[in-house]
C-alpha positions in Angstrom: 133.3 65.9 37.4 135.0 68.1 39.9 132.4 70.8 39.4 129.7 68.2 40.2 131.4 67.3 43.5 131.9 70.9 44.3 128.2 71.7 43.7 127.2 68.7 45.8 129.5 69.8 48.6 128.2 73.3 48.7 124.6 72.2 48.7 125.3 69.7 51.5 127.0 72.4 53.5 124.1 74.8 53.0 121.7 72.0 54.0 123.6 71.3 57.2 123.5 75.0 58.1 119.8 75.3 57.4 119.0 72.2 59.5 121.2 73.6 62.4 119.5 76.9 62.6 116.0 75.4 62.2 116.6 73.1 65.1 118.0 76.0 67.2 115.0 78.1 66.4 112.7 75.2 67.4 114.5 74.6 70.7 114.3 78.3 71.5 110.6 78.2 70.8 110.1 75.2 73.1 112.0 77.0 75.8 109.8 80.1 75.3 106.7 78.0 75.6 108.0 76.3 78.7 108.8 79.6 80.3 105.4 81.0 79.3 103.7 77.9 80.8 105.8 78.3 84.0 104.7 81.9 84.3 101.0 80.9 83.9 101.4 78.2 86.6 103.1 80.5 89.0 101.2 83.7 88.3 99.6 84.9 91.5 95.9 85.7 91.6 95.5 89.4 91.2 92.7 91.3 92.7 90.2 92.6 90.2 90.8 96.3 89.6 87.8 98.4 88.4 88.2 101.7 86.6 87.1 104.9 88.1 83.7 104.9 86.3 82.8 101.7 88.0 83.8 103.1 91.4 81.4 106.0 91.0 78.5 103.5 90.4 78.6 103.0 94.1 77.2 105.2 96.8 79.3 105.7 100.0 78.5 107.2 103.3 80.9 107.7 106.2 80.7 108.3 110.0 83.9 110.0 111.1 85.0 110.1 114.7 87.9 111.9 116.5 86.8 110.7 119.9 86.5 106.9 120.1 85.3 106.9 123.7 81.8 107.2 122.4 82.0 103.8 120.6 80.6 100.6 122.2 80.1 97.1 120.8 77.3 94.8 121.9 76.4 91.2 121.1 72.9 90.7 119.6 72.9 86.9 119.4 70.5 86.5 122.3 68.3 89.6 122.1 67.9 89.6 118.3 67.1 93.3 118.3 66.6 95.1 115.0 69.0 97.9 114.3 66.3 100.4 114.9 65.3 98.9 118.3 69.0 98.6 119.3 69.5 102.2 118.5 66.6 103.3 120.7 67.5 100.9 123.6 71.1 102.0 123.8 70.6 105.7 122.9 72.8 105.4 119.9 73.2 108.5 117.7 74.6 106.2 115.0 74.7 102.4 114.6 76.7 100.0 112.5 76.6 96.3 112.3 79.6 94.4 113.8 81.3 91.1 112.8 80.2 87.7 111.6 78.4 84.9 113.3 77.8 81.2 112.5 74.7 79.3 111.6 74.6 77.9 115.1 74.4 81.4 116.5 77.9 81.9 117.7 80.3 84.8 117.1 83.1 84.1 114.7 86.3 84.4 116.7 87.1 86.9 119.5 84.2 88.9 120.9 84.7 91.1 124.0 82.0 93.5 125.2 82.5 95.8 128.3 85.5 93.8 129.3 83.8 90.4 129.2 85.0 87.8 126.7 82.0 86.1 125.1 84.0 84.2 122.4 87.7 83.4 122.0 90.0 84.2 119.1 90.5 81.7 116.3 93.0 81.4 113.5 91.4 82.0 110.1 92.7 83.2 106.7 89.6 85.3 106.0 88.7 86.6 109.5 92.3 87.7 110.1 91.8 91.1 111.8 90.5 92.6 115.0 88.7 95.9 115.8 89.4 96.7 119.4 88.6 99.6 121.8 90.6 100.1 125.0 89.0 101.2 128.3 90.4 104.7 127.5 88.5 104.7 124.2 91.3 104.2 121.8 90.4 102.2 118.7 92.9 99.8 117.1 92.7 97.6 114.0 95.3 94.8 114.3 96.2 91.4 112.8 96.5 90.0 116.4 94.0 89.8 119.3 94.1 92.4 122.0 92.6 90.3 124.8 92.8 93.1 127.4 90.5 95.3 125.3 87.2 96.7 126.7 85.5 96.0 123.4 86.9 93.8 120.6 85.5 91.8 117.6 87.3 89.5 115.2 86.4 90.1 111.6 87.9 90.4 108.1 89.5 90.3 105.9 92.0 93.1 106.6 92.0 95.4 103.6 94.9 97.8 104.4 97.5 97.3 107.2 100.2 99.7 108.2 99.3 101.8 105.1 99.9 98.8 102.8 97.1 97.8 100.4 96.5 94.0 100.8 95.9 91.6 97.9 92.9 89.3 98.6 93.0 85.8 97.1 89.5 84.4 97.7 88.1 81.1 96.7 84.7 82.7 96.0 83.7 86.4 95.8 80.4 88.1 95.0 78.9 91.5 95.0 77.3 92.7 98.2 76.8 95.8 100.3 80.0 96.4 102.3 80.7 97.9 105.8 84.3 98.9 106.4 86.0 100.4 109.4 89.3 102.2 109.0 91.7 104.5 110.9 93.7 107.3 109.4 97.0 109.0 110.1 95.0 112.0 111.3 93.9 109.8 114.3 90.3 109.6 112.9 88.1 106.5 113.0 85.8 106.0 110.0 82.9 103.6 109.5 81.8 103.5 105.9 79.2 101.7 103.8 79.6 101.1 100.1 76.5 100.1 98.2 75.0 100.0 94.7 73.0 103.1 93.6 70.2 101.0 92.2 70.2 98.2 94.7 71.1 99.1 98.3 71.8 95.5 99.3 74.2 95.1 96.4 77.8 96.5 96.2 81.4 95.7 95.3 83.2 92.4 95.6 85.5 91.9 98.6 88.5 91.8 96.2 87.7 95.3 94.9 87.7 97.0 98.3 91.5 97.7 98.7 91.5 99.5 95.4 88.3 101.4 96.2 89.8 102.6 99.5 92.9 103.7 97.6 90.7 105.8 95.3 89.0 107.2 98.4 92.4 108.3 99.7 93.2 110.1 96.5 90.0 112.1 96.8 90.6 113.1 100.4 93.2 114.6 102.5 93.9 111.6 104.7 96.0 108.4 104.5 94.4 105.2 105.6 96.4 103.5 108.3 94.4 100.2 108.7 91.1 99.0 107.3 89.0 96.0 108.0 85.9 94.5 106.5 82.8 93.9 108.7 79.7 91.8 108.0 77.9 92.8 104.9 75.1 92.1 102.5 71.8 91.2 104.1 73.4 91.2 107.6 74.6 94.8 107.3 73.2 98.1 108.6 74.2 101.7 109.0 71.9 104.1 110.7 72.8 107.8 111.1 71.2 111.2 111.0 71.8 111.3 107.2 71.2 107.7 106.2 69.1 104.7 107.1 70.2 101.4 105.7 68.6 98.6 107.6 69.4 94.9 107.7 67.3 92.1 106.1 68.7 89.3 108.2 69.4 89.6 112.0 72.6 91.3 113.1 75.0 89.2 115.3 76.4 92.4 116.9 76.3 96.1 116.5 78.6 99.1 117.0 76.9 101.9 118.9 78.0 105.5 118.7 76.5 107.4 121.6 77.5 111.0 120.8 
């Protein structure tokens, strides 16, 4: 009889131990799932990063300046000149489109041309940067308006600022030809177009641009100080001696390089 009680006691003890560890394991699993769900809910939106082979599916062309005094910015809302006509009228050696404009034919944010303010600065998450030129011809890309500039346009988004690659969290994003302006630590000003080899109006997504610029840095002997996105897609144009990419839709403004 004692043996029977002893066996029952041992079995009961083992059953209690089994139930204890099973419940502990289940609790740990629940905590792991809760942590995993928390990570999913709090996980930030990461910019899409393409591999190098995708990057080389795009054509790029750059205009590099060491003297910014030859750069001027003009509004095109009233005159509605084509890029070719504007290039001839203002004797531009090269021409690039400027910033964005609205459906009711107004510049988006700050626009200053030859010291005259045509549109005031606005606060906007996407159009969060400014390309400005002083009366002495110095170009700056900033995250704040320089209202005393001789030329200035508000555009965006900023892609690199103070040598820091920026992450872009966009509600919507699509492929399109891109026009970018950036400055380097060599005191150079660059205007660059990125477009698809097979479809010149197509190109990378906005969210891909910071990584593409980082790859560009790695291939060249410069460090990008600041970079900003200008208008793109059908509203973009870059005309130079080496390349002629014209717009499909009217340009709201253009950047003229006279020498």
